[in-house]
RODO-2510 file (C-alpha; in nm, 4 decimals, decimal comma):
residues 494
     n   res          X          Y          Z
     1     x     4,6256    16,0520     6,7661
     2     x     4,7624    16,3668     6,6057
     3     x     4,9900    16,3308     6,3042
     4     x     5,2479    16,5784     6,4342
     5     x     5,2817    16,3903     6,7625
     6     x     5,3300    16,0603     6,5802
     7     x     5,5943    16,2063     6,3474
     8     x     5,7947    16,3544     6,6333
     9     x     5,7689    16,0564     6,8709
    10     x     5,6506    15,7498     6,6784
    11     x     5,7421    15,4892     6,9427
    12     x     5,5922    15,6846     7,2332
    13     x     5,2807    15,7587     7,0321
    14     x     5,2385    15,3904     6,9481
    15     x     5,2635    15,2927     7,3136
    16     x     5,0126    15,5607     7,4086
    17     x     4,7786    15,4472     7,1333
    18     x     4,7753    15,0811     7,2255
    19     x     4,8405    15,1154     7,6004
    20     x     5,1029    14,8369     7,6029
    21     x     5,4131    14,7109     7,4263
    22     x     5,3211    14,5431     7,0959
    23     x     5,3390    14,1642     7,1279
    24     x     5,3534    14,1690     7,5082
    25     x     5,0222    13,9927     7,5610
    26     x     5,1148    13,7243     7,3082
    27     x     5,4372    13,6584     7,4945
    28     x     5,2581    13,6445     7,8312
    29     x     4,9921    13,4046     7,7036
    30     x     5,2563    13,1760     7,5561
    31     x     5,4650    13,1796     7,8720
    32     x     5,1619    13,1138     8,0935
    33     x     5,0546    12,8173     7,8778
    34     x     5,4014    12,6589     7,8872
    35     x     5,4497    12,7090     8,2614
    36     x     5,1054    12,5733     8,3461
    37     x     5,1649    12,2623     8,1350
    38     x     5,5019    12,2006     8,3001
    39     x     5,3521    12,2475     8,6483
    40     x     5,0583    12,0156     8,5784
    41     x     5,2917    11,7552     8,4273
    42     x     5,5200    11,7634     8,7310
    43     x     5,2227    11,7229     8,9636
    44     x     5,0942    11,4363     8,7480
    45     x     4,7364    11,5572     8,7478
    46     x     4,6330    11,3552     8,4410
    47     x     4,8035    11,1614     8,1645
    48     x     4,7729    11,4594     7,9259
    49     x     4,7365    11,7804     8,1310
    50     x     4,6188    11,9933     7,8400
    51     x     4,3454    12,1620     8,0420
    52     x     4,5990    12,3633     8,2463
    53     x     4,7482    12,5531     7,9475
    54     x     4,4002    12,5916     7,8007
    55     x     4,2838    12,7597     8,1218
    56     x     4,5929    12,9825     8,1280
    57     x     4,5256    13,0983     7,7711
    58     x     4,1671    13,1880     7,8590
    59     x     4,2563    13,3538     8,1886
    60     x     4,5279    13,5967     8,0741
    61     x     4,3510    13,9234     7,9891
    62     x     4,4493    14,2833     7,9261
    63     x     4,4425    14,3855     8,2927
    64     x     4,5218    14,2163     8,6216
    65     x     4,1660    14,2770     8,7417
    66     x     4,0157    14,1013     8,4401
    67     x     4,2651    13,8160     8,4775
    68     x     4,1752    13,7583     8,8418
    69     x     3,8031    13,7817     8,7673
    70     x     3,8320    13,5386     8,4765
    71     x     4,0371    13,2956     8,6851
    72     x     3,7966    13,2966     8,9790
    73     x     3,4896    13,2574     8,7598
    74     x     3,6467    12,9738     8,5651
    75     x     3,7498    12,7876     8,8812
    76     x     3,4023    12,8318     9,0266
    77     x     3,2343    12,7086     8,7097
    78     x     3,4547    12,3977     8,6928
    79     x     3,3993    12,3193     9,0601
    80     x     3,0224    12,3530     9,0249
    81     x     3,0170    12,1305     8,7168
    82     x     3,2322    11,8503     8,8541
    83     x     3,0494    11,8407     9,1880
    84     x     2,7160    11,7906     9,0132
    85     x     2,8658    11,5316     8,7773
    86     x     3,0401    11,3336     9,0525
    87     x     2,7249    11,3253     9,2590
    88     x     2,5286    11,1861     8,9661
    89     x     2,7998    10,9583     8,8229
    90     x     2,8228    10,7610     9,1449
    91     x     2,4527    10,6711     9,1112
    92     x     2,3888    10,6385     8,7373
    93     x     2,5964    10,6423     8,4217
    94     x     2,5714    10,8389     8,1016
    95     x     2,2289    10,8198     7,9416
    96     x     1,9921    11,0538     7,7685
    97     x     1,7971    11,1424     8,0837
    98     x     2,1054    11,1797     8,3051
    99     x     2,2660    11,4046     8,0408
   100     x     1,9549    11,6202     8,0254
   101     x     1,9359    11,6415     8,4031
   102     x     2,3016    11,7418     8,4303
   103     x     2,2710    12,0113     8,1625
   104     x     1,9541    12,1568     8,3149
   105     x     2,0843    12,1581     8,6724
   106     x     2,4248    12,3018     8,5832
   107     x     2,2796    12,5774     8,3656
   108     x     2,0485    12,6830     8,6480
   109     x     2,3411    12,6660     8,8899
   110     x     2,5510    12,8862     8,6609
   111     x     2,2719    13,1437     8,6453
   112     x     2,2355    13,1405     9,0234
   113     x     2,6105    13,1900     9,0704
   114     x     2,6047    13,4671     8,8067
   115     x     2,8994    13,3300     8,6128
   116     x     2,8114    13,5271     8,3024
   117     x     3,0029    13,4035     7,9969
   118     x     3,1404    13,1137     8,2031
   119     x     2,7950    12,9642     8,2574
   120     x     2,8418    12,7173     7,9719
   121     x     3,1623    12,5940     8,1346
   122     x     2,9542    12,4372     8,4130
   123     x     2,7622    12,1860     8,1941
   124     x     3,0728    12,1221     7,9823
   125     x     3,2763    12,0221     8,2861
   126     x     2,9881    11,8113     8,4172
   127     x     2,9450    11,6250     8,0868
   128     x     3,3155    11,5502     8,0562
   129     x     3,3222    11,3998     8,4048
   130     x     2,9944    11,2162     8,3482
   131     x     3,1352    11,0610     8,0302
   132     x     3,4033    10,8868     8,2360
   133     x     3,1443    10,7431     8,4759
   134     x     3,1758    10,4819     8,7441
   135     x     3,4681    10,4692     8,9817
   136     x     3,6899    10,6802     8,7539
   137     x     3,4643    10,9843     8,7806
   138     x     3,6096    11,1222     9,1066
   139     x     3,9642    11,0872     8,9743
   140     x     3,8763    11,2630     8,6477
   141     x     3,6966    11,5366     8,8392
   142     x     3,9944    11,5916     9,0692
   143     x     4,2331    11,6120     8,7749
   144     x     4,0130    11,8645     8,5982
   145     x     3,9886    12,0795     8,9098
   146     x     4,3637    12,0634     8,9745
   147     x     4,4502    12,1619     8,6185
   148     x     4,2028    12,4488     8,6262
   149     x     4,3551    12,5753     8,9483
   150     x     4,7058    12,5460     8,8075
   151     x     4,6201    12,7255     8,4847
   152     x     4,4382    13,0053     8,6648
   153     x     4,7151    13,0543     8,9208
   154     x     4,9907    13,0583     8,6576
   155     x     4,7956    13,2988     8,4351
   156     x     4,7366    13,5411     8,7221
   157     x     5,0991    13,5197     8,8361
   158     x     5,2389    13,5816     8,4870
   159     x     5,0103    13,8766     8,4197
   160     x     5,0915    14,0244     8,7593
   161     x     5,4677    13,9782     8,7347
   162     x     5,5381    14,0878     8,3772
   163     x     5,4655    14,4560     8,3165
   164     x     5,1000    14,4859     8,4231
   165     x     4,9576    14,7357     8,1717
   166     x     4,7866    15,0579     8,2673
   167     x     4,5648    15,1937     7,9934
   168     x     4,5892    15,5597     8,0833
   169     x     4,7372    15,6537     7,7462
   170     x     4,4640    15,4866     7,5449
   171     x     4,1919    15,6329     7,7686
   172     x     4,3408    15,9819     7,7408
   173     x     4,3647    15,9464     7,3639
   174     x     4,0014    15,8328     7,3450
   175     x     3,8730    16,1254     7,5533
   176     x     4,0931    16,3731     7,3674
   177     x     3,9792    16,2269     7,0355
   178     x     3,6180    16,2773     7,1361
   179     x     3,6839    16,6426     7,2239
   180     x     3,8684    16,6935     6,8947
   181     x     3,5881    16,5332     6,6961
   182     x     3,3315    16,7557     6,8621
   183     x     3,5469    17,0615     6,7874
   184     x     3,5804    16,9606     6,4226
   185     x     3,2037    16,9186     6,4057
   186     x     3,1500    17,2742     6,5315
   187     x     3,4042    17,4131     6,2844
   188     x     3,2336    17,2392     5,9929
   189     x     2,8963    17,3660     6,1079
   190     x     3,0373    17,7197     6,1292
   191     x     3,1729    17,6909     5,7750
   192     x     2,8308    17,5933     5,6395
   193     x     2,6660    17,8778     5,8279
   194     x     2,8968    18,1275     5,6594
   195     x     2,8398    17,9781     5,3152
   196     x     2,4600    17,9786     5,3371
   197     x     2,1810    17,7839     5,4944
   198     x     1,8878    17,5662     5,4010
   199     x     1,6422    17,3312     5,5604
   200     x     1,8183    17,0272     5,4143
   201     x     2,1541    17,1414     5,5496
   202     x     2,0029    17,1897     5,8942
   203     x     1,8532    16,8413     5,8844
   204     x     2,1851    16,6874     5,7755
   205     x     2,3705    16,8541     6,0624
   206     x     2,1079    16,7389     6,3106
   207     x     2,1516    16,3813     6,1897
   208     x     2,5288    16,4111     6,2199
   209     x     2,4981    16,5528     6,5730
   210     x     2,2915    16,2517     6,6782
   211     x     2,5758    16,0233     6,5721
   212     x     2,8216    16,1748     6,8197
   213     x     2,6894    15,9629     7,1078
   214     x     2,8532    15,6456     6,9736
   215     x     3,1989    15,7988     7,0129
   216     x     3,1170    15,8930     7,3712
   217     x     3,0335    15,5297     7,4497
   218     x     3,3634    15,4129     7,3016
   219     x     3,5577    15,6648     7,5075
   220     x     3,3649    15,5566     7,8171
   221     x     3,4594    15,1919     7,7609
   222     x     3,8235    15,2911     7,7228
   223     x     3,8167    15,4839     8,0504
   224     x     3,6489    15,1937     8,2333
   225     x     3,9241    14,9640     8,1111
   226     x     4,1832    15,2100     8,2417
   227     x     4,0087    15,2158     8,5802
   228     x     4,0079    14,8365     8,5934
   229     x     4,3773    14,8261     8,5067
   230     x     4,4551    15,0039     8,8357
   231     x     4,3057    14,7258     9,0498
   232     x     4,5740    14,4922     9,1933
   233     x     4,8324    14,6722     8,9823
   234     x     5,1613    14,7978     9,1314
   235     x     5,1612    15,0687     8,8653
   236     x     4,8107    15,1843     8,9494
   237     x     4,9308    15,5204     9,0803
   238     x     4,9365    15,6600     8,7268
   239     x     4,5699    15,5736     8,6837
   240     x     4,4775    15,7229     9,0225
   241     x     4,6370    16,0506     8,9187
   242     x     4,4837    16,0725     8,5720
   243     x     4,1374    15,9242     8,6355
   244     x     3,9725    16,2322     8,7961
   245     x     4,0895    16,4525     8,5096
   246     x     3,9721    16,2069     8,2428
   247     x     3,6391    16,1267     8,4072
   248     x     3,5578    16,4955     8,4537
   249     x     3,6452    16,5727     8,0924
   250     x     3,4470    16,2772     7,9548
   251     x     3,1362    16,3624     8,1572
   252     x     3,1426    16,7233     8,0402
   253     x     3,2050    16,6215     7,6782
   254     x     2,9060    16,3889     7,6948
   255     x     2,6903    16,6797     7,8062
   256     x     2,8432    16,8939     7,5308
   257     x     2,7262    16,6452     7,2675
   258     x     2,3735    16,6721     7,4047
   259     x     2,3920    17,0512     7,3978
   260     x     2,5232    17,0508     7,0384
   261     x     2,2395    16,8214     6,9356
   262     x     1,9928    17,0603     7,1000
   263     x     2,1532    17,3557     6,9219
   264     x     2,1221    17,1837     6,5850
   265     x     1,7630    17,0977     6,6650
   266     x     1,6774    17,4601     6,7390
   267     x     1,8348    17,5771     6,4123
   268     x     1,6484    17,3071     6,2202
   269     x     1,3136    17,3886     6,3825
   270     x     1,3568    17,7560     6,2944
   271     x     1,3532    17,6714     5,9216
   272     x     0,9924    17,5495     5,9448
   273     x     0,8649    17,8961     6,0297
   274     x     0,9582    18,0366     5,6897
   275     x     0,8375    17,9360     5,3411
   276     x     1,0730    17,7178     5,1335
   277     x     1,1846    18,0047     4,9129
   278     x     1,2942    18,2029     5,2213
   279     x     1,4520    17,9233     5,4239
   280     x     1,7993    18,0608     5,3535
   281     x     1,6974    18,3766     5,5401
   282     x     1,6127    18,1912     5,8598
   283     x     1,8741    18,4077     6,0308
   284     x     2,0034    18,7458     5,9147
   285     x     2,3452    18,7385     5,7538
   286     x     2,5094    18,9157     6,0466
   287     x     2,3475    18,6708     6,2929
   288     x     2,4674    18,3679     6,0954
   289     x     2,8225    18,5054     6,0913
   290     x     2,8067    18,5773     6,4649
   291     x     2,6804    18,2226     6,5342
   292     x     2,9629    18,0836     6,3213
   293     x     3,2157    18,2841     6,5233
   294     x     3,0654    18,1471     6,8449
   295     x     3,1031    17,7907     6,7194
   296     x     3,4643    17,8522     6,6093
   297     x     3,5614    17,9831     6,9520
   298     x     3,3863    17,6885     7,1192
   299     x     3,5825    17,4519     6,8927
   300     x     3,9093    17,6189     6,9980
   301     x     3,8124    17,5739     7,3631
   302     x     3,7448    17,2048     7,2967
   303     x     4,0953    17,1742     7,1547
   304     x     4,2204    17,2873     7,4933
   305     x     4,0028    17,0229     7,6595
   306     x     4,1618    16,7621     7,4334
   307     x     4,5078    16,8812     7,5407
   308     x     4,4103    16,8489     7,9074
   309     x     4,2795    16,4959     7,8539
   310     x     4,5731    16,3769     7,6474
   311     x     4,8312    16,5202     7,8862
   312     x     5,0579    16,6319     7,6034
   313     x     5,1453    16,9548     7,7875
   314     x     5,1235    17,0840     8,1451
   315     x     4,7637    17,0782     8,2602
   316     x     4,7732    17,4304     8,4063
   317     x     4,8832    17,5813     8,0755
   318     x     4,6081    17,3996     7,8850
   319     x     4,3474    17,5082     8,1405
   320     x     4,4604    17,8674     8,1114
   321     x     4,4181    17,8546     7,7348
   322     x     4,0675    17,7125     7,7749
   323     x     3,9802    17,9942     8,0171
   324     x     4,0902    18,2533     7,7598
   325     x     3,8746    18,0925     7,4911
   326     x     3,5771    18,0840     7,7273
   327     x     3,6092    18,4574     7,7938
   328     x     3,6101    18,5193     7,4200
   329     x     3,3139    18,2830     7,3827
   330     x     3,1170    18,4893     7,6344
   331     x     3,1833    18,8081     7,4414
   332     x     3,0823    18,6437     7,1136
   333     x     2,7648    18,5155     7,2729
   334     x     2,6729    18,8656     7,3929
   335     x     2,7167    18,9953     7,0394
   336     x     2,4996    18,7143     6,9019
   337     x     2,2335    18,7908     7,1611
   338     x     2,2125    19,1528     7,0501
   339     x     2,1718    19,0471     6,6866
   340     x     1,8948    18,7969     6,7696
   341     x     1,7011    19,0374     6,9883
   342     x     1,3376    19,0616     6,8732
   343     x     1,0143    19,1923     7,0166
   344     x     0,8168    18,8996     7,1635
   345     x     0,4910    19,0744     7,0725
   346     x     0,5972    19,1110     6,7087
   347     x     0,7341    18,7565     6,6595
   348     x     0,6730    18,5279     6,9565
   349     x     0,8108    18,2178     6,7788
   350     x     1,1397    18,3876     6,6887
   351     x     1,1753    18,5237     7,0412
   352     x     1,1269    18,1753     7,1887
   353     x     1,3588    17,9933     6,9468
   354     x     1,6309    18,2554     6,9624
   355     x     1,6200    18,2272     7,3413
   356     x     1,6552    17,8479     7,3193
   357     x     1,9538    17,8885     7,0861
   358     x     2,1262    18,1327     7,3205
   359     x     2,0531    17,9019     7,6148
   360     x     2,2244    17,6169     7,4303
   361     x     2,5298    17,8365     7,3719
   362     x     2,5405    17,9280     7,7415
   363     x     2,5132    17,5628     7,8410
   364     x     2,7937    17,4728     7,6000
   365     x     3,0203    17,7302     7,7613
   366     x     2,9386    17,5999     8,1106
   367     x     3,0106    17,2387     8,0153
   368     x     3,3422    17,3240     7,8507
   369     x     3,4430    17,5064     8,1664
   370     x     3,3444    17,2009     8,3733
   371     x     3,5526    16,9722     8,1500
   372     x     3,8821    17,1221     8,2729
   373     x     3,7803    17,1836     8,6332
   374     x     4,0106    17,0142     8,8883
   375     x     3,8607    16,7228     9,0773
   376     x     3,7459    16,7787     9,4348
   377     x     3,8806    16,4495     9,5704
   378     x     4,1231    16,1787     9,4573
   379     x     4,0072    15,8564     9,2993
   380     x     4,0600    15,5066     9,4299
   381     x     4,0038    15,1847     9,2370
   382     x     3,6973    14,9821     9,3319
   383     x     3,7415    14,7112     9,5914
   384     x     3,7243    14,3474     9,4895
   385     x     3,4986    14,2773     9,7865
   386     x     3,2321    14,5223     9,6741
   387     x     3,0699    14,2626     9,4494
   388     x     3,0361    13,9974     9,7245
   389     x     2,9050    14,2648     9,9610
   390     x     2,6341    14,3646     9,7165
   391     x     2,5459    13,9980     9,6679
   392     x     2,5186    13,9509    10,0453
   393     x     2,2957    14,2579    10,0716
   394     x     2,0717    14,1196     9,7968
   395     x     2,0444    13,7869     9,9784
   396     x     1,9556    13,9571    10,3083
   397     x     1,7032    14,1809    10,1362
   398     x     1,5435    13,8864     9,9603
   399     x     1,5235    13,6968    10,2894
   400     x     1,3559    13,9906    10,4624
   401     x     1,1040    14,0238    10,1810
   402     x     1,0387    13,6503    10,1721
   403     x     0,9991    13,6119    10,5518
   404     x     0,8765    13,9501    10,6718
   405     x     0,6707    13,8106    10,9599
   406     x     0,9528    13,6079    11,1109
   407     x     1,1987    13,8947    11,0747
   408     x     0,9607    14,1549    11,2172
   409     x     0,8497    13,9344    11,5072
   410     x     1,2068    13,8523    11,6056
   411     x     1,3097    14,2160    11,5904
   412     x     1,0080    14,3298    11,7903
   413     x     1,0636    14,0612    12,0540
   414     x     1,4281    14,1526    12,0966
   415     x     1,3499    14,5221    12,1218
   416     x     1,0719    14,4597    12,3766
   417     x     1,2879    14,2391    12,5969
   418     x     1,5779    14,4835    12,5830
   419     x     1,3583    14,7799    12,6705
   420     x     1,1944    14,6104    12,9682
   421     x     1,5230    14,4688    13,0962
   422     x     1,6946    14,8069    13,0623
   423     x     1,4163    14,9760    13,2560
   424     x     1,4377    14,7189    13,5352
   425     x     1,8153    14,7458    13,5501
   426     x     1,7906    15,1236    13,5745
   427     x     1,5473    15,1008    13,8652
   428     x     1,7676    14,8502    14,0437
   429     x     2,0760    15,0664    13,9962
   430     x     1,8931    15,3689    14,1322
   431     x     1,7843    15,1709    14,4359
   432     x     2,1400    15,0557    14,4996
   433     x     2,2741    15,4092    14,4681
   434     x     2,0137    15,5604    14,7061
   435     x     1,8969    15,2986    14,9589
   436     x     1,6317    15,3801    15,2138
   437     x     1,8121    15,4726    15,5385
   438     x     1,5063    15,3769    15,7461
   439     x     1,5198    15,0151    15,6315
   440     x     1,6916    14,7904    15,8839
   441     x     1,9676    14,5666    15,7597
   442     x     1,8999    14,2091    15,8648
   443     x     2,1907    13,9897    15,9600
   444     x     2,2972    13,7303    15,7056
   445     x     2,2262    13,3830    15,8294
   446     x     2,4768    13,2111    15,5972
   447     x     2,7662    13,3061    15,3767
   448     x     2,5880    13,2006    15,0580
   449     x     2,2887    13,4284    15,0993
   450     x     2,2576    13,7307    14,8719
   451     x     2,2282    14,0848    15,0106
   452     x     1,8756    14,2227    15,0110
   453     x     1,9543    14,4864    14,7456
   454     x     2,1099    14,2339    14,5086
   455     x     1,8181    14,0006    14,5641
   456     x     1,5760    14,2790    14,4816
   457     x     1,7675    14,3564    14,1594
   458     x     1,7555    13,9909    14,0594
   459     x     1,3834    13,9773    14,1344
   460     x     1,3289    14,2904    13,9264
   461     x     1,5198    14,1435    13,6298
   462     x     1,3221    13,8192    13,6536
   463     x     0,9993    14,0145    13,6674
   464     x     1,1063    14,2079    13,3589
   465     x     1,1750    13,8874    13,1654
   466     x     0,8393    13,7449    13,2748
   467     x     0,6687    14,0634    13,1595
   468     x     0,8380    14,0414    12,8192
   469     x     0,7370    13,6767    12,7869
   470     x     0,3782    13,7610    12,8798
   471     x     0,3788    14,0383    12,6194
   472     x     0,4979    13,7963    12,3526
   473     x     0,2328    13,5444    12,4572
   474     x    -0,0338    13,8107    12,4293
   475     x     0,0839    13,8919    12,0764
   476     x     0,0648    13,5247    11,9810
   477     x    -0,2954    13,4885    12,1035
   478     x    -0,5579    13,5668    11,8389
   479     x    -0,7429    13,8855    11,9087
   480     x    -1,1243    13,8881    11,8798
   481     x    -1,2669    14,1094    11,6087
   482     x    -1,4112    14,4443    11,7190
   483     x    -1,7825    14,4673    11,7921
   484     x    -1,9909    14,6178    11,5167
   485     x    -2,1190    14,8908    11,7461
   486     x    -1,7730    14,9936    11,8685
   487     x    -1,6133    15,2583    11,6538
   488     x    -1,3402    15,3978    11,8755
   489     x    -1,2566    15,5402    12,2160
   490     x    -1,5856    15,7244    12,2281
   491     x    -1,7768    15,3985    12,1926
   492     x    -1,5720    15,2426    12,4747
   493     x    -1,6560    15,5284    12,7021
   494     x    -2,0243    15,4945    12,6204
***
């Protein structure tokens, strides 16, 4: 967050920084806990319905999507645990071996259901129900399930009804902060290039460039949270509008960090081709100043990228400023290229490394231009059913891999029957459309008899089915191995 922005609009800047009103989540968690306790007490689930407010406290998250996901996973974990415990409590009581069996089974069940952090809730629920034992186990299990449902439902309702947050401001600040940090890095590197150069300085800047990736990961997490905040959110339109701009900028900035690291690596490698007493002369003075100017202009362009991501001014104006800086960057790069021009026959190493440095500068300019490019298509939040669909596809794929013979045989049989039946139906239809005029039409002897053409079509269909069945029977019969002296069609003909 910039200091000038905070001084001019402190309240707006605070909201943009945190993405929500301060204290709002605390108020929602408190309200959800109280309402869930009152609801469970009115429904008389248990004598002390403390599990309902506990579930509400755990369910209420930063976004509606996370709240719904937490609620569903918690309900599923409790249901799985109590079902296992009730099934075992009706047979045996609490003992060391029954406890071990319950813990082992419920942990495996939680892994199969992919409950993630809620996996431990499955054995906990099972042990609590198993501790009651006997005839009271079903009643305790029902009360636990009811209170979990109440707490989850109240938590979801409260988080959905009271100002569902959209974290566009925090995501924009994170992406803009990453662009600003990268620009400050380039400015500092340019300052050191003007002051002088050494192998140690080049190594220090390479180490610092490698540390830029951590900030990219943090900005990526912030943007993912903003994308999740648009799911099931009435205010998700703001995220749909800003997400393409932020995602494009973050992707390009990530590539820019890689390019800057490559640039620092090329400068550092160049110092090894000169003796230690001449390492300061790795580049001529004019070339070092030209490279510093290139980095300064690139830093100014990154400031424009930060303005586009933060949305502090109209996007078109910020993009126009970035385009002007990129034109200047191209001119500076051409000047640097003329200063680094060497004869490859005179100094092949310098020619190769100078070319790699200029390539890195070109790539940096391309990525900065891509950071402010408008998106080709709008963005929509992911569907909640995508996860179950992927799970269903995994199950089907695993079944096909586990039972390939059954699957292949059934598919081949169906295809064979359909092909033969379709061919027979086509022949019958052609015969009905063009009957033989020379064939005499016999008189029907009774009203229930079928016409000759229809009877022929039925006979053809039956013959087709018999042919398909015979083909399947032939496939089922074991085939004798080939004779040693038969090697192919030529051997058969012999």
